[in-house]
N, C-alpha and C positions, 0 to 999 in steps of 0.2 A: 265677513270672517277675515282676520289679519293672516298674513303669511306665517306669523309665529304660531297661530292657532292651528293652521293647516299642518305645520310641521309637528306640533304636539300631538294632534289627532293621528297622524300617521305613525308617529313613534308608538303611540299607545296601541294601535291596532297591531303593529308589528310584535310588540311585547306580548300582547294577548294571544296571538297565533303562536308565538314561541312557547308560552306557557302550556297551551293545549298540546302542542307536539311534544314538548318534554314530559309532561305528565302522562299523556297518553303512551308514548314510547315506553316510559318506565313501567307502566302497568303491563303492557303487552310483553315486554321483555321479562319482567319479574313473574308473571303469572301464566306463561305459556303452557307450562306443564305442571303436574301436581308436585313433582319434586322442587320446582322453583317457587311454589306459592308463598313461601315464607319470606321472600325478599321485601315485600312491602304489602301493606294493607290499606283499606280505605282511610284510616286515620292518619297514615303517613302522607297520603295524597292531600287530604285536608289541611294538614300542617304545612305542607309545601305551597299551598295556596294561601297561607296567612290567616286560615279559618280553623283553627285546631279543634278537635273533638273535646267536648267537656262531658260527654257520656257515650259510652260504646257498649252496646249490649248485643249478644249473640249466643245461641245455644249451639251453633254448628261450626264456628271457626274463630280463629283469632282475627281481630281487626286492626292490629299493628304487626309489622313484620317481626318485632322482637318480643311480642307478648307470649308469656309462657305460664301465666297464672290459671286459676279456675275460670271457666265459662259460667257454670251454673251449679246449683246444689239440688240433689234429690233427697227425699225422705221416703223410706219404705214403710209399707203398711203393717208388716208383722210385728215390729218392735220399735217403730218410731226413730230408728237410727238414721243419720244423715250421711251423705257422701258428696264432697266436691268433685265435679266432673271437668277435668282440664283438657289440654290439647295433647296431641301426639308428639309434638315438637314445637319449638318456638316458632310463632307465626303460622301454625298449622291448623289442623282440623281437630274436632272434638274427639275424644277418647270414648266413643260409644260403647266399646266393650267393657269399660269400667262400670257403666250404668248397668249394662246387661248382667254382668256378674254380681253386682251389689244387689240388684232387685230380682234375681233369679227365684222363682217360685212364689212371687208376691207381686204387688203393684207398687209403683212409686209415683209420687207427685213432685213437681218442680217447685221448690220453697224459695229459691233466690236466683235471680239472673244478675250476675256480677257485672259491674261497670269495669271496663278495661281501661279507662282513661287515667286511672290513678286518683280521681277526684272523690271516689267512694260513692258515686251515685247509683248504688245497687237497687234493684226492684224487688220488693218483697210483697207479701200478701197485702191487698189493699183493704183498709178499714171501711166501715160504713160511711155513708154520706148524705147529702140532702135528698137524693132521689131514691136510695135504697140502703137498707141496713147492711151490716157486715159482721165479721170479716168475709171477704169474697172467697170463692172457691180457688183452689190451686190447680194448675194443669196437669193432666195425666202425662206422665213423662214418656209413654210409649204410643201416644196417639197420633203423632205427626212424624213418622220416620222419613228420612230422605238420604239421598247419597250426595256428597259435596266433594269434588275434586277426586272421585272414586272411593271416598270413605263413607261409611255409615255414620249418620247423625240423627238427631231428633230435633224437631222444632217445638215451639210452645203452642199447643193447641188450646185455643180459647173457646170453651163452650159457654153458652149464656150463663151468667152467674159467676164466671171466672174473671179475676182482675189482679193487677199488680200496681204499686205505687210507691213513690218516695215523695215525701213532703219536706224533707230537710236536705236539700240538695246544696251543691257547691259549684258555682261558676255557671249555673244556667241562666239564660237571659231573663231579665224582669223588666217591667215597664215596657218602654218603646225600643229597648236595646235589640240590636240585630242578631239573627240566629239562622241556622240552617239545620235541616235533619233529612234523613232518608230512612226508609225501612224495606225489607223484602218480606212480602206477604204471600200466602197462597191465594192466587187469583180466582180460585174455584171454590173457596170456602168463605161464605159471607151470608148475611141476612139483612133485613130492613130494620132490625132493632138498634136502639141507640145505646152505645156508640163504640164501635170498634176503632179505638184511637191509639196512637203512639205519639207522645210529644208533650209539650209544656202545658201545664194545667194549674188550677188553683191549689194552694197550700191548705185551704180550709175544708176541702172535700165538698164544698157547696158551690152552687151557680152564684158567682159574685158579679155577674153583669157582663155585658158586651165587651169584648176585647181582653177578657181576663185568661183566655187560653190561646194557644196556637199549636195545634196538633194535627197530624195526618189522620184522615178518616177513610176507611175502605168499607163499602157496602152498597146497598141499592135503596137506601131511604130516600124518599122524596119529600120528607116532612118540611125541610127548609130550602134545599137547593138540589139540583140534579143537573146531569149532562144529557148528551144525545143517546139515543137508544133506550134500552130497558135496564141498563146497568149490568154489573156494578160500576161504580165510579170512585176515583180517587178525589177527595175533596179536603177542604181545610175546615177543621172544627175550631172556630174563633169565639165560641160561646154564644149560645142563643142563635145559632146559625151554622149550617154546613154550607160552605161557600165553594161553588164551582167556578165563579168568576167575580166580577167586582161587587156584585150584590147578591142577596139570597134570590133564589129562583133558578130559571133555566139559563145554561150556558152551552150553546152548540159546540163550542170548541173543547169541551171536556168529554172525551169519548167513553162509551162503555169499553171495558177491558176484560179479557178473559184468559190472560197468560197463566199458566200453571205456576210459575214463579214470576212475580211482579215486583218491579222497582217502583217505590213511590217516593217523590221528593217535594219537600216544602221549604221555603225561606221567606224570611220577613224582616223588614227594617222600617225606619221612618217613612211612613206613606208610601210604602212599596211592598209588594209581596209577589210570589211566583209559585206556580204549581206545576210539576213535571213528572213524567212517568215513562216506563218502557218495560220491555220484556227482559227479565233478569237472566235469561239464558243465551240471548243474542240480540245484536242490534243496538241502536242508539236511543236517546231519550227524546221524547216529544214534550213541547211546552204546552200546557193546557191553559194557563193564564199567566200574565205577566203585566203588572200595572199598579195602579194606585189602591190604597187601602179602601174598604167598603165605605160608600158615602152615608150609610145609615149611622145614626149617632153612636159614639162609644168605641169605634174602631180606629179612630185617628186623633190623637196618639193611642197605641195600644197600652193595656194595663196588665201585662203578663205577670205572673206570680212566681213562676220557676220550679213548680212540682213537676214530676214526671209521672205519666201513666202509661199503661199498657193494657188494652182490652176493654176499657171502660171510658165513659164520659167523665168530665171534670168534677160533676156532682155525684159520682159513683153510679150513673146510669149503667146498668150491667146486663142488658138484654141482647147484646150483639154477640156474634161469633165470627171467628177468624183464626188464622194461623200466622204467627210471626217466627221469622228465622234469624233476622239480625237488623240492627238499626243503630243510628248514632245521632247525636245533637251536637251542634258546633257553636263556638263563639265567633260572631261575625257573620256577614252575608256572603255565602260562597259564590264565586264567579261561576258562570256556565262552564267555562273551561275546566274548572276544578271538578264540578259534577259530572262532566263528560268523561273525565278520567277515572272517577270513581266507578261510574257505570261500566267502563271497560274492565275495571278489576273485578266487578260483580260478575259479568258474563264470563270472564276467564276463570272464575272460581269453580265452575262446573256443577251447578245445581241440577239434579234429575230426581225422578220421583221415587227412587229406592227400590225398584223391582230388579232383583240380582240374580234369580235362579228360574228354573223351569221344571215344574212337574213334581215338586216335593213339598213336604210340610215344613220346610225350613223357613223362618221369617224372611220375607223378601221374595220369595218364589211365586210366580204366576202359575195358577192351576185352574183345572175345571174339575167339577165333582159330578161323577157319572153315577147313575142309579144302577143297582145291581139286580133289582127285582125282575124275575122272568115269569111269564114272557112278555109282560107288558111294557117294561120301562127300560130295558138295557141300552136303548138308543137315547134315552133322555138324560139331561144335565140340569143341575140346579142354576137358575138364573133369576134375575130381578125382572119384573114386568114393567114394561114401558108405560102402560096405561095408568099404573098407580105405583105404590111402593111395596107392594106385596112381592113375596119370593115364591117361585113355583118351579115345577120341572117341565121341560118340553124338549121334543126331539131336536137335535142339533147335529149336523153333518156338514160335509165339505161344501155342499150346495146351499147351506144356510146364508142368509145375508150377513154382511159384515156387522151390522148392529146386533143381530141375534147372536153372533159368535162373541162379541164383546160383552154383551149382557150375561153370558154364561162363563165369564172369566173373572177369577178373583185373585187378589194379591194376599198371601198369607202374612199375617202380622203377629208379632208376640202378643200373647193374651192381654187384653186391656185391664183384666181383673186379676190375672195370674199369668206371669210372664213364661211359665213352663207349659202353658196351654196355647191356643191360638185364636186369633179373630180374623175375620175375613173382610177385606176392603174391596169395594167394587173397582175393577180395573179401568172402567170407562166413566165412573162418577166418583172421583177422588173425595176422600173425607167422609163417605157414606159407607156403613158397616152392616153386615149381616147382623140382625138382633131380633130376639123374640119379645113380643109384647102380648099378653093374654095368651100365651103359648103358640101363637101364630108367628112366622117369620116375616120380617120386613127389612127394607133397606133404608136406613135412617142415618142422618147426622146426630151427633150427641146434642140432645136438647137441653142439657144442663141438669137433667134429672139424676139424683144420686145412684139409680140402678142402671144406668146405660152401660157401664164397663162390664158389669156382670152379665146383663143380658146379652152382650155381644161377644162372650168368651165361651170357648168350647174345648174340652180336653180330649185329645185323640185317644182311642182304645182299639184293641183288636175288634175287627168286624163282628157284630153280634151273631151273624149268620155263618161265621167262619171264614168269610170272604171280605177283603178290603179293610176299610177303616170306619169305625163309628165315632161319633162326636157327642160327648156327654155335656150337658148344660153345667157350667160351673156353679150356678146358683139353684139348680133343681137337679140334683145329682142322679135321681132315678129316671130323668128324661133325656132323651137323645134326639138329635136332629133327624127328622123323619119326613118322607113324602107321603101324603095321604089324599087320594083323589086329585093327584097332581099339583096339590098345594103343600107348602112346607110348614112344619110345626116343630116343637119340641114336645115328645110324647113319651109316656110310660107304657110298659108292657102290660096293658089292662087298666081300666079306669072308667070313669064316668063320662069322659068326652069321646066322641066318635073317633077322633084321631088317636086314641089310646087303644083301639082295637088290636086284639092279640093276632088276628089274622094277618099273616105276612110281616108281622112287626120286626122280626130279626132281619129280613131282607130289605125292608123299607128303611131300616136304620143303618144300613151297610152301604158304603160308597167307595168307588174307586177313585183314587187321587190321580187324575190324568194330565196330560200335557194340555196347556191351555188352548182354547179355540181362538182366543183373541190376542 
């Protein structure tokens, strides 16, 4: 190595360190408090690193410090009317109250996730493709509530069958052009279905062969590749393969992740790509892979086509589930320094689970539901069973285990099928809701069936016994949430089922909304 090469490398190292320091300092200064959050966003940081955003999607916040437009659009069920949901202020957080007001007394779905980059790369309902027909389902607008920077917001909850796409993009990388991307996912909401993706895909809606995709994948599928532990993993969907490392199969450096809010990053250029991830609430990024393109045929050079997908595979494979909060795609291959600064911005944004109250039926409140039937059950609380997905009542008190207390704790949510009613999300199993199936109560994630939202929605009424509160099933108005032989059902006051017994029906369907055990 010549003296001139030594000087050049030293200068490059100093400049790289300076960029990291400058970007990180800017993030920490600009986002240290909620009131300062508008000074810059992730896309300002990417632009400073000479890899500008060419797509920027979020239902929770602006991704540019100056952005004051719409984040997403909702459509309500009663009349099909639509409403754009914007930000509270330029560079700020979603105006969730506008959604709540517009959708009051009904349900809403997310019809558009707008592109904030100015390039018009909006995400709308995905059409059918080679793997499955369409159009795909749209996300329930109330199913993924969160708090960001102290403000209420909603994510994009992808149940199996849900998907968004744009096949006519502007500025997205094609062929072997370099690009980067990140997304924030719910690290507790996943499955092994194909494929919960965000990123670059085929414009044809078909599997067009190796290397025609470059998208972030999150889940625990082991069909093509996997990492250490039991999953889930952040991987790259490069078509005909989920890659956790240089080739399909096992990569010990790709860890299982379980962060409630997960940062996932992917970047690729000519014969190089990298996969990174971290906790979106705190800490730095880890690098899971950084190296050459897969040595299997078709991936070098890449043949990217430049469509954008969310929640599905490139050929419209739509059997996966997950939750998306924000994500971008860039022009050019971002430096680690730029990505590190973006991660600092993300952690400063203040994502939390959205539980904001105690002991009331106001959405966001944590509660426990106490049985009122005397003398058998006044020490019993509604809980999910650890051995299976059934919902039961059992005695709970200050001496109970921490797990038992958590199992008996619920987060009140706006009703998934009627926002004037309520749904109950498990406090210790996010994304799983109390729902009835064949009249029995279970704790389930949305399986993509059309009845889930109605099965998981209950309308509070005066207690049938004159005490407490009763909860009427929104899709079986004569049936109420009841415990019978210590198991939970929706039950009518008289009927052919044993749990419809008139004996103690009024007391069994009346509950005390209590302070949470967990």
